[in-house]
C-alpha positions in Angstrom: 94.7 -26.6 115.2 94.9 -25.4 119.2 98.8 -26.1 120.4 100.4 -25.2 123.1 104.1 -24.7 123.5 105.2 -26.9 126.4 107.6 -24.9 128.6 110.5 -27.8 127.2 109.3 -26.4 123.8 107.5 -29.6 122.3 103.9 -28.4 121.0 100.7 -30.2 122.6 97.7 -30.4 121.3 94.6 -29.5 122.7 90.5 -29.7 121.5 88.4 -26.9 123.4 84.7 -27.0 123.1 81.9 -25.1 124.1 81.3 -22.7 127.7 80.8 -22.7 130.8 82.3 -25.0 133.9 85.3 -25.7 132.5 85.9 -29.8 132.5 89.4 -31.4 131.6 89.0 -34.7 130.3 92.4 -37.2 130.5 93.0 -40.4 128.4 94.9 -43.5 129.4 98.0 -44.8 127.9 98.3 -44.6 124.1 94.6 -43.6 123.7 94.8 -40.0 123.1 91.6 -37.6 123.7 89.5 -39.1 120.6 89.0 -42.1 123.4 86.1 -38.9 124.8 84.5 -38.8 121.6 81.2 -39.4 123.1 81.9 -36.2 125.7 81.9 -33.7 122.6 78.1 -33.4 122.9 78.9 -31.9 127.2 79.7 -28.8 124.9 76.0 -27.8 124.9 75.7 -27.3 129.1 80.1 -26.5 129.7 83.4 -25.9 128.3 85.1 -29.0 127.9 88.8 -29.6 126.9 90.5 -32.8 125.6 94.3 -32.8 126.1 96.5 -35.4 124.1 99.2 -36.2 126.9 102.7 -35.8 125.0 103.8 -38.6 122.8 100.0 -39.5 122.7 97.9 -38.6 119.2 98.7 -35.5 118.0 101.1 -34.4 120.8 105.2 -34.1 120.2 107.0 -36.1 123.1 108.5 -34.2 126.0 110.3 -37.1 127.4 110.4 -41.0 126.6 109.9 -41.3 130.2 106.8 -39.8 131.2 104.9 -40.1 134.7 102.0 -39.4 136.3 103.3 -36.3 138.2 104.9 -35.3 134.6 101.7 -35.3 133.2 100.2 -33.5 135.9 102.5 -30.8 135.5 101.4 -30.7 131.8 98.2 -30.2 132.9 99.1 -27.5 135.0 100.7 -26.0 131.7 97.9 -26.5 129.3 95.5 -24.6 132.6 97.9 -21.9 132.5 97.9 -20.9 128.8 93.9 -21.3 128.8 93.7 -18.6 131.9 91.7 -20.8 133.6 92.3 -20.7 137.6 90.3 -24.2 138.5 88.8 -26.7 136.8 86.9 -29.9 137.4 89.3 -33.1 136.2 88.1 -35.9 134.7 90.0 -38.9 134.1 89.1 -42.5 132.6 91.2 -45.5 133.5 94.7 -44.9 134.2 94.1 -41.1 133.2 92.4 -41.1 136.7 95.5 -41.6 138.4 96.5 -38.1 136.7 93.6 -36.4 137.6 94.6 -37.7 141.3 97.8 -36.4 141.4 96.9 -33.3 139.5 94.2 -32.7 142.6 96.7 -33.7 145.5 99.4 -31.4 144.1 97.5 -29.1 142.9 94.1 -28.6 144.8 93.8 -24.7 144.4 93.3 -25.0 140.5 91.0 -28.6 141.1 87.3 -27.6 141.6 86.1 -31.4 141.5 87.6 -34.8 140.4 85.6 -37.0 138.6 87.1 -40.8 137.9 86.0 -43.4 135.2 87.3 -47.3 136.1 89.4 -45.2 139.1 92.1 -46.1 141.0 94.6 -44.9 143.7 97.0 -47.7 142.9 97.0 -51.4 140.8 96.2 -53.3 143.7 94.2 -56.4 142.1 95.5 -59.3 139.9 93.4 -58.8 136.9 94.3 -55.0 136.8 98.0 -55.8 137.0 97.2 -58.3 134.6 95.6 -55.3 131.8 98.5 -53.1 132.4 101.1 -55.9 132.0 99.0 -57.2 128.7 99.1 -53.9 127.2 102.6 -53.3 128.1 103.5 -57.0 125.9 101.2 -55.4 123.3 102.9 -52.4 122.8 106.3 -53.4 122.8 105.1 -56.4 120.4 102.4 -54.8 118.3 100.8 -51.3 119.4 99.1 -51.9 115.9 97.3 -54.6 117.6 96.5 -53.3 121.1 95.2 -49.6 119.2 93.0 -52.5 117.3 92.1 -54.5 120.7 90.8 -51.3 122.0 89.2 -49.6 119.4 87.0 -52.2 118.8 86.7 -52.8 122.8 85.5 -49.0 122.8 83.1 -48.1 120.0 80.5 -50.0 117.5 80.2 -47.5 115.2 83.1 -48.2 112.2 83.6 -44.4 111.6 84.2 -43.8 115.4 86.4 -47.3 115.5 88.3 -46.4 112.5 89.1 -42.6 113.6 90.0 -43.8 117.4 92.3 -46.4 116.2 94.5 -44.2 113.5 95.2 -41.6 116.4 96.3 -44.0 118.7 98.4 -45.1 115.6 100.3 -41.2 116.5 101.2 -42.5 119.5 104.7 -42.9 120.0 105.5 -46.1 121.5 108.1 -45.7 124.1 106.0 -43.1 125.6 103.1 -45.5 125.5 104.8 -48.3 127.2 106.2 -46.0 130.0 103.1 -44.3 130.8 101.8 -48.1 131.3 105.0 -49.1 133.3 105.2 -46.0 135.8 101.2 -46.4 136.3 101.9 -49.8 137.5 104.3 -48.9 140.4 102.4 -45.4 141.0 100.1 -45.3 144.8 98.3 -42.3 145.8 96.2 -44.2 148.8 98.0 -42.8 151.2 97.2 -39.6 150.1 93.4 -40.0 149.6 92.1 -38.2 152.6 94.1 -35.1 151.7 91.5 -35.8 148.3 88.8 -32.9 149.5 87.5 -31.6 146.5 83.6 -33.5 145.4 84.8 -36.9 143.7 82.8 -38.4 142.0 83.6 -43.0 140.9 81.3 -44.0 137.9 82.0 -47.7 137.7 80.8 -50.3 135.2 79.5 -53.6 138.1 80.7 -56.3 135.7 84.4 -55.4 136.1 85.0 -56.3 139.7 88.6 -56.6 139.6 88.3 -52.7 139.0 85.3 -51.6 141.2 87.1 -53.0 144.1 89.3 -50.6 144.2 86.8 -47.9 144.9 87.5 -48.9 148.9 90.1 -46.7 148.8 88.3 -43.6 148.7 86.3 -44.1 151.7 88.5 -41.9 153.4 88.1 -38.8 151.2 85.4 -36.6 152.8 83.2 -35.9 149.5 82.9 -38.7 147.5 80.0 -40.3 145.6 79.8 -43.4 143.3 77.6 -44.0 140.5 77.6 -47.8 139.2 76.2 -48.6 135.8 74.6 -51.6 135.2 75.7 -54.3 132.5 78.7 -52.2 131.5 82.4 -52.9 132.1 85.1 -50.7 132.2 84.6 -48.5 129.4 82.0 -46.3 130.5 82.8 -42.6 128.9 82.8 -44.9 125.6 80.5 -47.6 125.6 77.8 -46.3 127.9 78.1 -43.1 127.3 74.6 -41.7 128.1 74.5 -42.5 131.5 78.2 -42.2 132.3 77.3 -38.1 130.7 74.0 -38.0 132.7 75.9 -38.9 136.0 78.7 -36.1 135.3 76.2 -33.6 134.4 74.7 -34.1 137.7 77.2 -34.1 139.5 78.5 -30.9 138.3 75.2 -29.1 138.9 75.0 -30.1 142.2 78.5 -30.1 143.7 79.6 -27.2 141.7 
């Protein structure tokens, strides 16, 4: 299985499929790479790479106190391991914070950024409530949270089971701290330095997250795609339109 050894000695898992333009997908807390199950088909056109961040899924724990910048450095080590000079980074939900931090800290390694339900900080009460709810359930019953999230993302019974079982492998302390550290993360003051092509994808129904799109008006090269009749989980629930938007963006901008 494709693991690489992080400088701390921990074994970190990644799934590497296809050929062509390299795209790295970064997941939210606890969910691991299998939340991107419906992006596997993109391997027909691109090289798609799905890491389990440390403490998530099949990857070992590096620190029980991970933060966004630590995970961004982890992604850099993965690129070095794969001998990739530049990639497109895709971040879903809180994973988008890592994608932004990576692009801002390592711009020379970033061709473009795609954010599915992205935000530079937690700036609405609704989103804060979601974070606090996630932290509560990780602390109280991570099994319950895994079941809730797998059901909210997929209808197919087998895929739901696969995601649920994968999330059960995530370290609860890392899972909780990923939420907690991201809750205080804020890169909004640096967004004007995000000069790479940027695509924002939102579902039109989750207005308390979509409201964060206003922060990206300072980015010099930004496009936005709004998916009708969709909530936050667009890579899973509306994967056809999400994948089409990604394909168009990569072909047009890179």
